[in-house]
Residue, then its C-alpha position, 0 to 999 in steps of 0.5 A: m131588724n125590727t122596722s116596726v119599732f123604727n124611731a120615726g114619725i111620718i109627715i104626709l104632705a096633703a096641702g096641695s091645691s090641685r090647680r091643674l086637676g080642678q078639685p082636691k086630688q086627695w079624694l080621688s077614688m082608688g078602688s075602695s079608698h082614695l089617694l089620701g086614704h091609701t097613703v094614710q093606710q100604708a103609713l099606719v101599717t109601718q107602726w111608726h108614730p105619730v103619723v101627721v097629715v098636713a092639709a090646707p085649710g078647708l080640706d074635709r078630714s071627715l072623708l077619711p074613715t073614722d077609725m083611720l082619722q083617730q089614728v092620725h094627727w091633722v095639722q092645718n097649714d095656713a101658709c100652704e100657698e107658699g108650696m111644699a116647703s111650708s108643709i114640711r115645716a108645719g109637719l116637722y114643727y108638730l113632730q118636734q113638739q108632740a114627739p121630741h124623742l124621735q130620731a127621724a122623720a119620713v116625708l110622704v106625698c099623697d099622690q103616689p098611687f104605687l106607694s106601699t108599706a113595703v117601700l117605707l120599710q125598705l127605706a128604713q132598712l137601707l137607713q139602718s144598714q149603712p151609715y146614712s143620715m137620710v134615704a130617699c127614692s129614685y125614679a125618672g132620673r131624680r131623687g124624691t119622696p118618700a124619704i126619711f131624714c135623721r134628726q141632724h137634717w131637721p134644721a135644714l128642713l125647717n129652713l126650706q122655702g118655696d115649692t121644691g120641697a127637700r129635692p135640693m137637699l137630696a140632690n146635693a147630699g153626697h155620701e150621707l144619702g142612701v138611695l132606693s130604686f122605686e120607678q113606680g114613684a114616678a107615677d103621680i096624679d096632677t091632671w085628669e089625664d094622669y088619673e084616667k090613665w091610672v084608672k085604665n091601667n089599674a082596672y078601677 
């Protein structure tokens, strides 16, 4: 199964305000990179195109390495105060316009430090191995990102509102949803305590 030519685009949600952290979490250091750079790199290795970064106005894109920035599509979300749903809509609108041939869209967030290309490819394999129309990860007793949605679910994604993202869709998906266990996905960074714990446990 050749998941490198999987007919999907990627939406990276990077428009969060990081209020609890007090500075943009996207640029928190992760060794030689940072949270957003790590997420973009894992996305690019899949060879799924396009890779869209949805960012808030004012987020300094120049902090991404030039070679990486040249490979992604940067979309500014002027409605980011609404919450995650607005970023999903902005990314999906862009994918529809720029790549109308796509059959699926992967949705990622930029603050899961354990996200890997391997997890994304496992999701694609799961989607292709069974008659599923969407797949998502499970951790901490819930379903969430990264997730992949086939095209028939895009209208529902474009109707999302508020800050819950697609979680209600995943919770009520029934047999259409394939689930991949990814317990490390529960590790995200919302506060300085989260970040300090991450640095301590990972020798950064």
